[in-house]
N, C-alpha and C positions, 0 to 999 in steps of 0.2 A: 141086320147081316144077311139074312134071306132077300132081302129088296135088292142089296148092292151087289150081289152075287147073280142075281136075276136079270138085274140091269147091263151088268157086264155080259152076261152070255147075248141078251138080247140085240147087242150091239152088231154080236157076228151073225145073229140070227136073221135079224129084221133090216132090210134096206131103209133109209131114211126116207124115202118116197112111199113106201109099204103101207098105205091109208089102212088095208085091213089089219096089220099087225098094230098102229096106233091105235085103232077103232078097239080093239082086243084091251091093249093095256089101261085104256081109259074107262072101259066097263067095269075090268075085274082086278088093276092094279100087276104092276110087273112080275112078280109071283107066282099068280096065279094064271096069268096070261101065259106066261112061260110054260107052265104045265099044260096049258091047252096045246100049245104050238108044238110041244114035243112028244104028245101023246101021254103024257104022264095021268092027265085030266080027260075024260071025255067031253066032247064040244056040247054044247047046246045053243038055244035061240037065243039070240041078242037081237036085242031091238035095231040097233042101227050097224047090222051087219048081217047079210044076206048069206042063204044057207051055201049058192053057189061061190062068192066070195070068201067064204071061210073053207071051204073044200079046196078051191086054188091055192088058197095060201097055206094050207096043210100040205099040200103035195110040194108047193115051192120051199116051205121050210123044210121040208123031210130029206131034200137035197143038200141041206146045208148043217144039217144035224153033226155028221162024222168030225165034222170041224171044230163044234162048240167045246169048249170047255174052260169056262169062267176062271178058275180056280187058278188055270196054268196061265191063263195071261193076266192076271190080276198079280200072282208070284213075278211075274215077267216085267213088267211095269214097275213094281216093287224093285225087282235088281237095275232098272234102268235109274235110279233114282227120283223115280214119279208116283203117281197114284190114280185114283180114280173118282172123280168127283159127281154125285149125284144130288138131284133137288132134295131139299135140306140140310144139305151138308154146310158148313159155315161158310164155307170159301165158293159155295155154287154162286156162279153170276146170274142176277136174277134177271137180267135183261134177254137172255135165254127163254125164260116163260113165256115172251111175247111173241115166240113165233108158233105156228100152227103147227108144227113137225118138230118141235123142239127134240134136240137129244135124248137119248136115253141116259145119257151121262157123258162125260168129259173127261177124256185120258189127257194125263198130264204129265210132264218132266221139267225142272227146273226147278226155279225157288218159288213157294207157295206162301213162305211165313208172312208176306204182307199181302195175302188173298190177291183178289182180280178185283179192280176198281170199279165203282159204279160207273154206268154210261156216260153221265155227265164230265167224267176224269178220262175220257176214251176218247182216240179220234183215228177212225182208218184212212191210211193213205195206199193207195192203190192204182195201179194202170200198165201199160205195156211192159211186155216183157225186152223186147228190142228199143229199150227207152234212149233217148238222143241225151246229147251233153245238156240242152236246155232241162229236159225232165229230171235227169239226174240232180241236178243242180238246185232246181226248185224244190223236189222231193226233200232232200238234205239239209237244205237251210229252213224248211217248213218243219221235219220232223226234229231239226235240234231246236226251234224256238219253242214248240210246242213242248217237248220236253225239259226245256228251261223251265216252264212253268207250271211244271209237275203233271204234264199231261201222258198217258200211257199211250205208245203209238201201237194198231193193231196191224198186221199187215199177214201175206201169206207166205212170205218164206222163196218165192219163186226168184230168179233173174230181174234184173230191170227194176222198176220203179217200187217193186217190195222191198229186194235186197237195200235199195237204197234207204228208204222209210226207216227199217230195222237200223242201219246203222248210224244213221243221223240220231235216231233217239238215243242208240248206247252211246255217244258223243256228246249227247246234253243232259246226260241222266243224271240229276240232282243226288240221287240216294234215296227219295221219297217214293216207294212202291217199285213193282215193275216197272223197267225202262220200256219193256215192249213185248208184244204178245203175237206168236207167229200161228197163225192156225194152220195146220197142214190137211193134206188129202189124204194120207195113207197113214198105216201105222206108226209109231213114234220109235219103233227099235232099229228104224233106218231114215236115213237124212235125205229128202228128195229136195233139189238137185243136189247131187252128191259132190257140185263144185262149190256148195254153200256150207260145206261142214262146220268150217270153223267160224263161219258167222251163225250158224246154230249152237255152237258151244258158247259162244259168246251170249246169245240169249238165254240160254240155260243156267248161265253164271248169274244175268242180271235181270231176268225176266223168266217168261213161260213160254214153251211150245204146245198147244193143246191140238187134238183131234177126237173126232166123234169116233173116228174107227180103230178096233183093238189091234194090238201088235201081230203083225205081219200081214196086214191087209196093204193090198197095191194100190198106188193114186192113180185112180182111172179117170178119165175126160171128166164120166158123169160125177165123180168123186170132187173133184176141182170147182166144178158150176155148183156142186150141194153145201161145200164149204163155206163158199161165199156169203149164204146166209145166217151163218155163224159171224163170221166177220162184221155183218151189218147189224146184227141183233146186239155184240156185245159194246158196239160204240154208240156215242151222241152223235156223230158227223163222219159220214163216208166223203171222202174225198179222192175224185179222179183226176190224177196229176195229169198222165198223157192216156190215150186210148186209141186206137183204130176204131172205123166205123162199125166194128162186130166185134170188139173187143170183148175180152170175157169180163175184164173189170167193170165192164156198164151192167153185167147181171147182178154184182153186186151192190151197186147204184139203185136198181131197180127193188132189190130186196131192202134197202134202206129204206126206201118211199114207201113199200108196203107197210113197214111196222111204224110210221109216220117219225123217222128218224130224219135228222138234218143230211142232205146231199148237197155237196159243193164241186165245183170241176175249176181248173185251170187253165184259162186261155191260152192258145201258142198260135204260129204262124197259121195263115190263114193256108198258106203252102205246105202244112207238115201232114201227111196223113197220119203223126202218131197224135194229131189233136182233133182229129174229125169227130171222134167220138164224144171229147169235152163240148167241142161245139153243138154236136149235137144235143148233149143234155141242156145247155144252156138255151139254146133256141126253141127248145119245147117246154121250159120252163121247169123242169125237174130238179135242176140244180143252180143253187147261189155262186155268183162270180166270186172265186178268191183270190189272192194274189200272195199271200205271206202268212206267216202263223197266228200273227194278231186277228186277222179277219177270221180263221177257224176259231179261236176262243172266243170271237165275240159270237160265232154260231153255237158252242157248247153251251156257253153261258146263258142263252136266251130260250 
């Protein structure tokens, strides 16, 4: 219980890119790291943390201390019909352990009874928020076809490709395991974007919405980019269906590549700016070219 409460507190105290905080947890464990970070235990010399970095961290964390209340956050997520997973739990997704900056825990709402599938049974579909009719159709067909094969679809609950991926998965769901998992950039006490509230309710009924951010956290641009590494780590393949040249969806593909996961992309018209990022991945050799659910399923099986 101490470890669970400590990790819940750390999701509010440490930023996901806080290398000093991460090193502290690696050296001491979550509970002792929290005691050092909050001043309850005096700091000492660490082999992999300089005194300067530790002092900078202590000043940074002190500003966040008034907002840290792990028991309140755990009670909030329970009221929302969810919970908080930590490493070692029955349903903790092992794919997250491959991240060099793995989350301290994973907040969730939805149906956890069948757990979170292994990476070989999960595919991430992502892409532009301003998707075209072509992108919407391809995404829906792929998500439906994969769901029919018992593959769970992961995406980010955004407008455009993400939303079409979730809807396709829900329509093709066979009842085996979660239909789809949405990885949110903010706290799970509110749906972002609010226009996808009905979709979020359907996901909670037949899947999960997860986040490394505790309840009440705002979905900032930085957090959107950081959640992409979780999407990539959970999935055996990350497929970019439509993406502009500098789309944030390419960030998810880069994370997948760094984790030695499969990366795929759907080709589009050479005249479509919405496919420029996909063509870039294909040209650079980062992604395999795919056109349907069967080809994505082949990648998952390889």
